[in-house]
C-alpha positions, 0 to 999 in steps of 0.5 A, spaced: 947 453 170 945 453 163 950 458 159 947 464 156 945 464 149 950 469 147 956 465 149 953 459 146 951 462 139 955 468 137 950 470 132 945 471 137 949 477 140 948 480 133 941 479 130 935 478 133 928 476 131 925 478 125 918 482 126 912 477 123 909 483 120 916 484 116 914 477 112 908 480 109 912 485 106 918 480 104 913 475 101 909 481 097 916 483 094 918 476 092 911 474 089 912 481 085 919 479 083 917 472 081 911 475 076 917 479 073 921 473 072 916 470 069 915 476 064 922 476 063 924 483 066 930 480 070 933 487 072 926 489 075 927 482 079 934 484 082 931 491 084 926 488 088 929 482 091 935 486 093 931 490 098 927 484 100 933 481 102 935 487 106 929 488 110 929 482 114 936 483 115 935 490 117 929 488 122 933 483 125 939 488 126 934 493 130 931 487 134 937 484 137 937 483 144 941 488 149 941 493 144 943 498 150 939 505 150 932 506 149 930 509 142 930 516 141 922 516 142 922 512 148 918 514 154 923 515 160 917 518 164 910 518 165 906 524 164 901 526 170 894 525 169 890 532 167 883 533 169 878 537 164 880 543 167 887 542 165 890 541 172 894 536 174 892 531 180 896 530 186 
């Protein structure tokens, strides 16, 4: 029997996988920060880099395994089909 991922790696219980689309945002922010560093705007670099680090950290926290209850917008029931006249099907 193999041990659970949470038992072998305690970090896995706190963080999850980062969404691949999140990296598009982070990459564009970091490229902008590099451009600003080349131009000598160090304060702007800090303003861009700190959120670029915070975005994947927040995303991995949201996507952690076993987060418990579904989110506030999760569907908990299926809607009954409705015909064109507005009547529900049996």
